[in-house]
NUDREN-663274 format. One record per residue: residue number from 0; z, x, y of N, C-alpha, C in turn. Coordinates in steps of 0.1 Angstrom, whole numbers, plus 5000, padded with zeros to 4 digits. Layout:
- num  n.w  n.u  n.v  ca.w  ca.u  ca.v  c.w  c.u  c.v
- NUM  Z  X  Y  Z  X  Y  Z  X  Y .
...
% end
This chain:
- num  n.w  n.u  n.v  ca.w  ca.u  ca.v  c.w  c.u  c.v
- 0  6712  3282  5128  6701  3280  5117  6706  3274  5105 .
- 1  6701  3263  5101  6704  3255  5089  6696  3260  5078 .
- 2  6704  3264  5067  6698  3269  5055  6703  3261  5042 .
- 3  6692  3259  5034  6694  3252  5021  6699  3261  5011 .
- 4  6711  3259  5005  6714  3269  4996  6716  3262  4982 .
- 5  6713  3269  4972  6715  3265  4958  6722  3277  4949 .
- 6  6736  3274  4945  6743  3283  4940  6752  3275  4929 .
- 7  6748  3278  4916  6755  3269  4906  6767  3275  4899 .
- 8  6767  3289  4897  6777  3294  4888  6788  3299  4898 .
- 9  6801  3303  4893  6810  3310  4900  6806  3323  4905 .
- 10  6800  3331  4897  6796  3344  4901  6787  3344  4913 .
- 11  6778  3334  4912  6768  3331  4923  6774  3328  4937 .
- 12  6786  3318  4934  6794  3315  4946  6800  3327  4952 .
- 13  6805  3336  4943  6811  3348  4949  6800  3356  4957 .
- 14  6789  3357  4953  6779  3365  4961  6776  3358  4974 .
- 15  6776  3345  4973  6773  3336  4986  6784  3340  4995 .
- 16  6797  3340  4990  6809  3344  4999  6807  3357  5005 .
- 17  6803  3367  4998  6800  3381  5003  6790  3380  5014 .
- 18  6780  3372  5014  6771  3370  5024  6776  3364  5036 .
- 19  6782  3353  5034  6787  3345  5045  6798  3352  5053 .
- 20  6805  3361  5047  6816  3368  5054  6811  3376  5065 .
- 21  6798  3378  5066  6793  3387  5077  6789  3377  5088 .
- 22  6789  3365  5085  6785  3354  5096  6797  3351  5106 .
- 23  6800  3361  5114  6814  3360  5122  6809  3350  5133 .
- 24  6797  3348  5137  6794  3340  5148  6788  3326  5145 .
- 25  6790  3323  5131  6784  3311  5126  6769  3309  5130 .
- 26  6763  3319  5127  6747  3317  5128  6741  3309  5118 .
- 27  6746  3308  5106  6742  3301  5095  6750  3287  5092 .
- 28  6743  3278  5090  6748  3265  5086  6742  3262  5073 .
- 29  6751  3261  5062  6745  3260  5049  6748  3245  5043 .
- 30  6737  3240  5038  6738  3227  5032  6733  3229  5018 .
- 31  6735  3220  5008  6729  3221  4995  6740  3220  4985 .
- 32  6739  3230  4974  6746  3229  4963  6754  3242  4962 .
- 33  6767  3241  4962  6777  3253  4963  6790  3247  4961 .
- 34  6800  3257  4960  6815  3253  4960  6821  3246  4971 .
- 35  6829  3239  4970  6836  3231  4982  6842  3242  4991 .
- 36  6846  3253  4986  6853  3263  4995  6845  3268  5008 .
- 37  6831  3265  5005  6823  3269  5018  6819  3257  5026 .
- 38  6824  3245  5023  6821  3233  5031  6820  3221  5023 .
- 39  6812  3212  5027  6808  3199  5020  6795  3200  5014 .
- 40  6793  3203  5003  6780  3203  4996  6773  3190  4994 .
- 41  6759  3190  4993  6753  3177  4989  6757  3174  4974 .
- 42  6757  3185  4967  6760  3186  4952  6770  3196  4950 .
- 43  6782  3195  4944  6790  3204  4940  6787  3214  4928 .
- 44  6788  3227  4930  6786  3235  4918  6794  3233  4906 .
- 45  6805  3226  4909  6815  3224  4898  6808  3215  4886 .
- 46  6797  3208  4890  6791  3199  4878  6783  3209  4870 .
- 47  6781  3221  4874  6773  3230  4865  6779  3241  4858 .
- 48  6793  3240  4856  6801  3251  4850  6800  3250  4835 .
- 49  6788  3253  4830  6785  3253  4817  6779  3265  4811 .
- 50  6779  3267  4798  6772  3279  4792  6767  3276  4778 .
- 51  6756  3281  4775  6749  3278  4762  6739  3268  4762 .
- 52  6731  3268  4752  6720  3258  4750  6725  3244  4748 .
- 53  6735  3243  4739  6739  3229  4736  6749  3222  4747 .
- 54  6758  3232  4754  6765  3227  4763  6758  3222  4777 .
- 55  6745  3227  4778  6738  3223  4791  6730  3211  4789 .
- 56  6727  3207  4776  6718  3196  4775  6723  3183  4782 .
- 57  6737  3179  4782  6741  3167  4790  6739  3168  4805 .
- 58  6737  3181  4810  6736  3182  4824  6721  3181  4828 .
- 59  6712  3179  4819  6696  3177  4824  6695  3168  4834 .
- 60  6701  3155  4831  6698  3144  4841  6705  3147  4854 .
- 61  6717  3154  4855  6722  3158  4866  6716  3166  4874 .
- 62  6708  3176  4867  6699  3186  4873  6688  3180  4879 .
- 63  6682  3171  4873  6670  3164  4878  6674  3156  4891 .
- 64  6685  3150  4890  6690  3141  4903  6693  3150  4913 .
- 65  6700  3161  4911  6703  3171  4920  6691  3178  4928 .
- 66  6681  3181  4919  6667  3188  4926  6663  3177  4936 .
- 67  6663  3164  4932  6657  3154  4941  6665  3152  4953 .
- 68  6678  3153  4953  6687  3152  4964  6685  3164  4974 .
- 69  6684  3176  4968  6682  3188  4976  6668  3187  4982 .
- 70  6658  3183  4975  6645  3184  4981  6644  3173  4994 .
- 71  6649  3162  4990  6650  3152  5001  6658  3156  5014 .
- 72  6668  3165  5012  6677  3171  5023  6670  3181  5032 .
- 73  6659  3186  5026  6652  3199  5032  6641  3195  5041 .
- 74  6641  3184  5047  6630  3179  5055  6630  3188  5068 .
- 75  6640  3192  5073  6640  3200  5086  6644  3214  5084 .
- 76  6645  3219  5072  6649  3232  5068  6636  3241  5068 .
- 77  6641  3253  5074  6631  3266  5073  6632  3275  5062 .
- 78  6645  3276  5058  6648  3287  5049  6657  3282  5037 .
- 79  6654  3288  5025  6662  3284  5014  6666  3297  5006 .
- 80  6680  3297  5003  6685  3308  4995  6689  3303  4982 .
- 81  6682  3308  4972  6686  3305  4957  6691  3318  4952 .
- 82  6704  3316  4945  6711  3327  4938  6712  3324  4923 .
- 83  6705  3332  4915  6707  3334  4901  6702  3319  4896 .
- 84  6707  3316  4883  6703  3303  4876  6690  3298  4878 .
- 85  6680  3307  4871  6666  3304  4872  6662  3290  4865 .
- 86  6670  3286  4855  6665  3274  4847  6666  3262  4857 .
- 87  6674  3262  4868  6677  3252  4877  6669  3256  4890 .
- 88  6670  3268  4894  6664  3271  4907  6649  3274  4908 .
- 89  6643  3278  4898  6629  3278  4898  6622  3265  4899 .
- 90  6626  3255  4892  6620  3241  4892  6623  3235  4907 .
- 91  6635  3239  4912  6638  3235  4926  6628  3242  4937 .
- 92  6626  3255  4936  6617  3262  4944  6604  3255  4942 .
- 93  6598  3252  4931  6586  3246  4929  6584  3232  4937 .
- 94  6595  3225  4934  6595  3211  4942  6595  3213  4955 .
- 95  6604  3222  4960  6603  3225  4976  6591  3229  4981 .
- 96  6585  3238  4975  6573  3245  4979  6561  3234  4980 .
- 97  6561  3226  4969  6551  3216  4968  6552  3205  4979 .
- 98  6565  3202  4982  6566  3191  4994  6566  3198  5006 .
- 99  6571  3210  5009  6572  3216  5022  6565  3230  5020 .
- 100  6553  3232  5021  6546  3243  5019  6550  3256  5028 .
- 101  6554  3253  5040  6558  3263  5050  6573  3268  5049 .
- 102  6581  3262  5041  6594  3266  5037  6594  3280  5033 .
- 103  6605  3287  5036  6605  3302  5033  6617  3302  5022 .
- 104  6614  3306  5009  6623  3307  4999  6628  3321  4994 .
- 105  6640  3323  4996  6646  3337  4992  6653  3336  4979 .
- 106  6650  3344  4969  6657  3343  4956  6665  3355  4954 .
- 107  6678  3355  4952  6685  3366  4950  6691  3366  4936 .
- 108  6692  3378  4929  6695  3380  4916  6685  3373  4907 .
- 109  6673  3380  4907  6661  3375  4900  6662  3373  4884 .
- 110  6653  3363  4880  6654  3362  4866  6651  3375  4858 .
- 111  6659  3377  4847  6657  3389  4839  6646  3389  4829 .
- 112  6634  3389  4836  6623  3388  4828  6620  3401  4819 .
- 113  6628  3411  4822  6628  3424  4814  6635  3421  4801 .
- 114  6642  3411  4800  6649  3406  4788  6642  3396  4780 .
- 115  6638  3385  4787  6630  3375  4780  6622  3367  4790 .
- 116  6611  3359  4784  6603  3349  4793  6598  3356  4805 .
- 117  6588  3365  4802  6582  3372  4813  6571  3362  4821 .
- 118  6568  3351  4814  6560  3342  4820  6565  3336  4834 .
- 119  6577  3338  4835  6584  3333  4848  6579  3340  4861 .
- 120  6572  3352  4858  6569  3360  4871  6558  3352  4877 .
- 121  6551  3344  4869  6539  3338  4877  6545  3327  4887 .
- 122  6555  3320  4881  6562  3310  4889  6568  3316  4902 .
- 123  6574  3328  4900  6582  3334  4910  6571  3340  4921 .
- 124  6561  3346  4918  6550  3350  4928  6543  3338  4933 .
- 125  6544  3327  4929  6536  3316  4935  6546  3310  4944 .
- 126  6559  3308  4940  6568  3300  4949  6580  3305  4957 .
- 127  6582  3319  4954  6593  3327  4959  6586  3336  4971 .
- 128  6591  3336  4982  6586  3344  4994  6592  3357  4995 .
- 129  6607  3358  4992  6614  3370  4992  6622  3371  4979 .
- 130  6618  3382  4971  6624  3384  4958  6633  3396  4961 .
- 131  6646  3392  4958  6656  3402  4961  6662  3407  4949 .
- 132  6661  3419  4944  6664  3424  4932  6678  3430  4933 .
- 133  6686  3432  4920  6698  3438  4922  6698  3451  4911 .
- 134  6687  3454  4905  6685  3466  4898  6673  3474  4902 .
- 135  6674  3488  4903  6662  3495  4909  6651  3494  4899 .
- 136  6653  3493  4886  6642  3492  4876  6635  3479  4878 .
- 137  6639  3469  4882  6633  3457  4883  6620  3457  4891 .
- 138  6619  3467  4899  6606  3468  4907  6594  3471  4897 .
- 139  6597  3476  4886  6585  3478  4877  6580  3464  4872 .
- 140  6588  3453  4873  6584  3440  4868  6580  3431  4880 .
- 141  6588  3433  4891  6586  3425  4903  6580  3434  4914 .
- 142  6565  3433  4914  6560  3444  4924  6563  3441  4938 .
- 143  6566  3429  4942  6569  3426  4956  6584  3425  4959 .
- 144  6591  3429  4950  6607  3427  4952  6613  3437  4962 .
- 145  6624  3433  4966  6632  3441  4976  6644  3445  4969 .
- 146  6649  3457  4970  6661  3463  4965  6670  3468  4976 .
- 147  6681  3461  4978  6691  3466  4988  6702  3472  4982 .
- 148  6703  3473  4968  6715  3477  4962  6723  3468  4952 .
- 149  6730  3473  4945  6737  3462  4936  6750  3457  4941 .
- 150  6753  3444  4941  6764  3439  4947  6778  3443  4940 .
- 151  6776  3448  4928  6790  3451  4921  6797  3464  4927 .
- 152  6788  3472  4933  6794  3484  4941  6804  3479  4952 .
- 153  6799  3466  4959  6809  3462  4969  6822  3458  4963 .
- 154  6824  3453  4950  6835  3450  4945  6843  3461  4939 .
- 155  6836  3471  4935  6842  3483  4930  6837  3496  4939 .
- 156  6844  3497  4950  6838  3508  4960  6841  3522  4955 .
- 157  6850  3524  4944  6853  3538  4941  6854  3538  4925 .
- 158  6851  3549  4921  6854  3553  4907  6868  3559  4906 .
- 159  6877  3554  4898  6891  3559  4897  6892  3573  4890 .
- 160  6899  3582  4897  6901  3595  4891  6913  3595  4882 .
- 161  6922  3586  4886  6934  3586  4877  6935  3570  4872 .
- 162  6941  3567  4861  6941  3554  4855  6955  3548  4855 .
- 163  6956  3535  4854  6968  3529  4853  6975  3529  4838 .
- 164  6984  3522  4836  6989  3521  4822  6987  3509  4814 .
- 165  6982  3499  4820  6979  3485  4813  6967  3483  4806 .
- 166  6966  3473  4799  6954  3469  4791  6949  3456  4797 .
- 167  6936  3457  4802  6930  3445  4808  6922  3437  4798 .
- 168  6923  3425  4800  6914  3415  4793  6906  3405  4803 .
- 169  6893  3407  4800  6883  3399  4809  6875  3390  4801 .
- 170  6880  3378  4798  6874  3369  4789  6862  3361  4795 .
- 171  6857  3364  4807  6846  3356  4813  6851  3345  4823 .
- 172  6840  3338  4829  6843  3328  4840  6837  3314  4835 .
- 173  6832  3313  4822  6827  3300  4818  6837  3295  4808 .
- 174  6838  3283  4807  6849  3275  4798  6844  3279  4784 .
- 175  6832  3276  4781  6829  3278  4765  6832  3293  4761 .
- 176  6826  3303  4769  6829  3316  4765  6844  3321  4764 .
- 177  6852  3313  4774  6867  3316  4773  6871  3312  4762 .
- 178  6868  3301  4755  6873  3295  4744  6869  3302  4732 .
- 179  6857  3308  4731  6853  3317  4721  6861  3330  4721 .
- 180  6864  3336  4732  6870  3349  4733  6885  3350  4733 .
- 181  6892  3340  4737  6907  3340  4737  6913  3341  4723 .
- 182  6909  3335  4713  6915  3338  4700  6914  3353  4697 .
- 183  6903  3360  4700  6901  3373  4697  6911  3381  4705 .
- 184  6913  3377  4719  6920  3384  4728  6936  3383  4723 .
- 185  6940  3371  4720  6953  3369  4715  6956  3378  4702 .
- 186  6948  3380  4693  6949  3386  4681  6950  3403  4685 .
- 187  6941  3406  4695  6943  3420  4700  6955  3423  4705 .
- 188  6960  3413  4713  6972  3415  4722  6984  3418  4713 .
- 189  6983  3410  4701  6997  3412  4692  6996  3427  4687 .
- 190  6986  3433  4686  6987  3447  4680  6986  3458  4690 .
- 191  6989  3454  4703  6989  3465  4715  7003  3464  4720 .
- 192  7009  3476  4720  7022  3477  4724  7022  3484  4739 .
- 193  7015  3475  4748  7014  3480  4762  7014  3468  4771 .
- 194  7016  3468  4783  7014  3456  4791  7000  3452  4792 .
- 195  6999  3439  4791  6985  3434  4790  6984  3424  4802 .
- 196  6972  3425  4808  6969  3417  4820  6956  3410  4817 .
- 197  6955  3398  4822  6943  3389  4820  6939  3383  4834 .
- 198  6926  3384  4836  6920  3379  4849  6916  3364  4848 .
- 199  6920  3356  4856  6917  3342  4857  6907  3341  4870 .
- 200  6895  3337  4868  6886  3336  4879  6890  3323  4888 .
- 201  6885  3325  4900  6890  3315  4911  6885  3299  4906 .
- 202  6874  3297  4901  6870  3285  4895  6879  3279  4884 .
- 203  6887  3288  4878  6895  3281  4866  6910  3283  4869 .
- 204  6914  3285  4881  6929  3287  4884  6936  3273  4881 .
- 205  6931  3263  4880  6937  3251  4878  6934  3244  4864 .
- 206  6928  3254  4856  6924  3250  4842  6929  3260  4831 .
- 207  6941  3263  4832  6948  3273  4825  6947  3269  4810 .
- 208  6948  3255  4808  6948  3250  4795  6936  3254  4785 .
- 209  6925  3259  4792  6914  3261  4783  6916  3275  4777 .
- 210  6926  3284  4782  6930  3297  4776  6938  3296  4765 .
- 211  6945  3284  4763  6955  3284  4752  6968  3291  4755 .
- 212  6974  3297  4745  6988  3304  4749  6985  3317  4755 .
- 213  6991  3320  4767  6991  3331  4775  7002  3339  4776 .
- 214  7013  3335  4767  7025  3341  4768  7026  3356  4766 .
- 215  7015  3363  4759  7015  3377  4757  7009  3385  4770 .
- 216  7004  3377  4780  6997  3383  4791  7004  3382  4804 .
- 217  7002  3392  4812  7005  3390  4826  6993  3384  4834 .
- 218  6994  3372  4838  6982  3364  4844  6980  3367  4859 .
- 219  6969  3372  4861  6964  3376  4875  6953  3367  4881 .
- 220  6954  3365  4894  6943  3356  4900  6936  3365  4910 .
- 221  6939  3377  4911  6933  3386  4920  6919  3389  4918 .
- 222  6915  3401  4923  6902  3406  4922  6902  3415  4909 .
- 223  6890  3418  4904  6889  3425  4892  6892  3439  4897 .
- 224  6888  3445  4908  6891  3458  4914  6907  3460  4912 .
- 225  6915  3450  4916  6930  3452  4916  6934  3454  4900 .
- 226  6929  3445  4892  6933  3447  4877  6928  3459  4872 .
- 227  6916  3463  4874  6911  3478  4868  6918  3489  4874 .
- 228  6923  3488  4885  6930  3498  4891  6945  3501  4884 .
- 229  6949  3490  4877  6961  3492  4870  6960  3496  4856 .
- 230  6947  3496  4851  6945  3497  4836  6940  3511  4831 .
- 231  6943  3512  4819  6938  3525  4811  6928  3521  4803 .
- 232  6925  3509  4799  6914  3504  4791  6913  3490  4794 .
- 233  6900  3485  4790  6897  3470  4792  6889  3465  4780 .
- 234  6892  3453  4776  6882  3445  4767  6874  3436  4775 .
- 235  6862  3436  4775  6854  3427  4786  6843  3420  4778 .
- 236  6840  3408  4781  6830  3401  4776  6818  3403  4784 .
- 237  6806  3400  4778  6793  3404  4785  6791  3398  4799 .
- 238  6784  3405  4807  6782  3398  4821  6785  3408  4832 .
- 239  6785  3405  4843  6787  3413  4856  6801  3422  4854 .
- 240  6810  3416  4848  6823  3422  4846  6821  3436  4838 .
- 241  6811  3437  4829  6809  3448  4822  6804  3460  4833 .
- 242  6796  3457  4841  6790  3466  4850  6802  3470  4861 .
- 243  6810  3460  4865  6820  3463  4874  6830  3473  4868 .
- 244  6833  3470  4856  6842  3479  4848  6836  3493  4847 .
- 245  6824  3494  4843  6816  3508  4842  6818  3514  4855 .
- 246  6815  3508  4866  6816  3514  4879  6831  3520  4883 .
- 247  6841  3513  4877  6854  3518  4880  6858  3530  4872 .
- 248  6851  3534  4861  6856  3545  4853  6866  3543  4844 .
- 249  6871  3530  4843  6881  3526  4832  6873  3524  4819 .
- 250  6879  3532  4809  6873  3530  4795  6872  3515  4790 .
- 251  6861  3511  4783  6862  3497  4779  6851  3495  4768 .
- 252  6853  3483  4761  6842  3480  4752  6838  3465  4757 .
- 253  6826  3462  4753  6819  3450  4754  6821  3442  4741 .
- 254  6826  3429  4742  6827  3421  4730  6822  3408  4734 .
- 255  6814  3402  4725  6809  3388  4728  6807  3380  4715 .
- 256  6811  3368  4716  6811  3358  4706  6806  3345  4711 .
- 257  6796  3339  4704  6792  3325  4708  6789  3317  4696 .
- 258  6785  3305  4699  6780  3296  4688  6770  3303  4682 .
- 259  6773  3302  4667  6764  3310  4657  6748  3306  4659 .
- 260  6746  3292  4660  6732  3287  4661  6727  3293  4675 .
- 261  6734  3293  4685  6729  3298  4699  6728  3313  4697 .
- 262  6735  3320  4690  6735  3335  4689  6721  3338  4680 .
- 263  6718  3329  4671  6706  3331  4664  6693  3329  4672 .
- 264  6693  3319  4680  6683  3316  4689  6682  3327  4700 .
- 265  6692  3330  4704  6692  3342  4716  6687  3355  4710 .
- 266  6689  3359  4697  6684  3370  4691  6669  3369  4688 .
- 267  6664  3356  4686  6650  3354  4685  6642  3356  4698 .
- 268  6647  3353  4710  6642  3354  4723  6643  3366  4731 .
- 269  6656  3370  4731  6661  3382  4740  6657  3394  4733 .
- 270  6648  3402  4740  6643  3415  4733  6649  3427  4741 .
- 271  6662  3429  4738  6669  3440  4744  6677  3448  4734 .
- 272  6675  3461  4735  6684  3471  4726  6699  3469  4729 .
- 273  6702  3468  4741  6716  3466  4744  6717  3454  4754 .
- 274  6729  3449  4754  6731  3436  4763  6741  3440  4776 .
- 275  6749  3451  4774  6758  3455  4785  6749  3461  4796 .
- 276  6752  3455  4808  6743  3459  4820  6743  3474  4823 .
- 277  6755  3482  4821  6754  3495  4824  6747  3502  4813 .
- 278  6747  3498  4801  6738  3502  4789  6724  3501  4794 .
- 279  6720  3489  4798  6706  3486  4800  6701  3494  4811 .
- 280  6709  3496  4823  6707  3505  4833  6703  3519  4829 .
- 281  6713  3525  4821  6710  3538  4814  6697  3538  4806 .
- 282  6694  3528  4799  6683  3528  4790  6669  3528  4799 .
- 283  6669  3518  4809  6657  3518  4817  6656  3532  4826 .
- 284  6667  3538  4828  6666  3551  4835  6663  3562  4826 .
- 285  6661  3560  4815  6657  3571  4804  6669  3579  4802 .
- 286  6681  3576  4805  6694  3583  4802  6696  3582  4787 .
- 287  6697  3592  4779  6699  3593  4764  6711  3586  4759 .
- 288  6722  3588  4766  6735  3582  4761  6736  3569  4766 .
- 289  6744  3561  4757  6747  3546  4763  6761  3548  4770 .
- 290  6764  3538  4778  6777  3539  4785  6788  3536  4777 .
- 291  6788  3526  4769  6799  3522  4762  6794  3513  4748 .
- 292  6805  3511  4739  6801  3505  4727  6800  3489  4729 .
- 293  6792  3483  4722  6791  3469  4722  6795  3463  4708 .
- 294  6803  3452  4709  6805  3444  4696  6802  3430  4698 .
- 295  6791  3425  4692  6785  3411  4692  6787  3405  4680 .
- 296  6793  3392  4682  6793  3381  4671  6802  3384  4660 .
- 297  6799  3393  4652  6807  3398  4639  6813  3411  4643 .
- 298  6825  3412  4642  6832  3425  4642  6848  3423  4639 .
- 299  6853  3434  4637  6868  3434  4631  6877  3439  4643 .
- 300  6888  3432  4644  6899  3435  4654  6902  3449  4653 .
- 301  6902  3455  4642  6906  3470  4641  6896  3479  4646 .
- 302  6883  3475  4646  6873  3482  4652  6874  3484  4668 .
- 303  6879  3472  4674  6880  3472  4687  6892  3480  4691 .
- 304  6903  3480  4683  6915  3488  4686  6913  3503  4684 .
- 305  6904  3506  4675  6899  3521  4672  6893  3526  4686 .
- 306  6883  3519  4691  6876  3523  4703  6886  3525  4713 .
- 307  6896  3516  4714  6905  3519  4726  6913  3532  4723 .
- 308  6917  3535  4711  6925  3547  4709  6917  3559  4711 .
- 309  6904  3558  4708  6896  3570  4709  6889  3573  4721 .
- 310  6891  3565  4731  6883  3564  4743  6888  3577  4752 .
- 311  6879  3582  4759  6881  3595  4767  6877  3592  4781 .
- 312  6887  3591  4789  6887  3587  4804  6876  3595  4812 .
- 313  6877  3610  4807  6867  3617  4815  6853  3614  4812 .
- 314  6850  3611  4800  6835  3607  4798  6832  3593  4805 .
- 315  6841  3585  4807  6837  3573  4814  6837  3574  4828 .
- 316  6845  3584  4834  6845  3589  4848  6832  3595  4851 .
- 317  6826  3604  4844  6813  3611  4846  6802  3601  4846 .
- 318  6802  3593  4836  6792  3582  4835  6791  3573  4846 .
- 319  6803  3570  4851  6803  3561  4863  6797  3566  4875 .
- 320  6800  3580  4877  6793  3586  4888  6779  3586  4887 .
- 321  6775  3588  4876  6759  3588  4873  6754  3574  4875 .
- 322  6761  3565  4871  6757  3550  4873  6755  3547  4887 .
- 323  6764  3551  4896  6764  3550  4910  6752  3556  4916 .
- 324  6748  3568  4911  6737  3575  4917  6724  3567  4914 .
- 325  6723  3561  4901  6713  3553  4898  6711  3541  4905 .
- 326  6722  3534  4910  6721  3522  4916  6721  3524  4932 .
- 327  6722  3536  4936  6720  3539  4951  6730  3531  4959 .
- 328  6741  3535  4961  6752  3526  4968  6747  3522  4981 .
- 329  6749  3510  4985  6745  3504  4997  6754  3490  4999 .
- 330  6749  3483  5008  6757  3471  5012  6747  3458  5012 .
- 331  6742  3455  5000  6733  3443  4999  6736  3431  5005 .
- 332  6748  3428  5005  6751  3414  5010  6750  3412  5025 .
- 333  6754  3424  5031  6751  3425  5047  6735  3425  5050 .
- 334  6728  3432  5042  6713  3432  5045  6707  3419  5042 .
- 335  6712  3412  5033  6706  3400  5029  6709  3389  5041 .
- 336  6723  3390  5047  6726  3382  5057  6716  3385  5070 .
- 337  6714  3398  5071  6704  3402  5083  6692  3397  5080 .
- 338  6687  3396  5068  6674  3391  5065  6673  3376  5067 .
- 339  6683  3369  5063  6684  3354  5065  6685  3350  5079 .
- 340  6690  3357  5087  6692  3351  5102  6680  3356  5110 .
- 341  6670  3365  5106  6660  3367  5113  6651  3355  5115 .
- 342  6645  3353  5127  6637  3343  5130  6623  3343  5122 .
- 343  6617  3332  5117  6606  3333  5109  6595  3334  5120 .
% end
């Protein structure tokens, strides 16, 4: 069965890989937009490795041209899998449905309308046939959504009862955010008299120059699970990595810095009390305590170090177990594969 896939970011490519690993008998043939490690895409996802309002502006023409190519290639396609990136994938879904009304569109990792832009729900209800959520509370917003579990549990299958002795640094997977975070991480590393490890994502293994001087760090190209298992504390930029670290039970803080104008715009539109995913999940579940501290845009190095020195592993361990109960451990990637291979 041939399926059109649209996967822009490295995190989404990782999710695609988790789904495809269950395709032992090659029942699914994917075409479309994804990373070359899965085959020969019509459009490579490497063209979209950007972050932020200003950095994405030059990509608008590429996006329009890519949507046209993908729609033209879907003439004989019955199913479409879109993963995350709603700014691109929702216009693509609209264009596909308008040209091929009978095509079935699956959207995995739904737009975070609970954070901003709730008007997107109208587009999703009109053009998306299968809404696949990754947070149980999203069913309050997406009435027709399916929840199979959160994919981060697949990456972090256990909460660690004992910790390692290293300090982990997770600066993100997008080039711009790495450039913003690495000066902070280097300054932190100077003041920490422990072994320091840094995770380099797969899409950036050949772009170490964007990290600057890494002489203070033990560079790792493995999984986040392997790095966390060696760690007693982690400094993590916002995103899925914060949820994965929370599930591990390793104490950590979230820190995030971006272009000042982009930060000002984000504050105007994003209506959230917390930005860390574990904190948001606790908040939506009416849990009184937050999971971890958050340091956004303006903060002192000494405050980050203080959190590291005062952290209590047992508190993080117990919160991690509670987080797993809320997310209801399951195998979402396998269930999505089963859903995709069913005959229409």
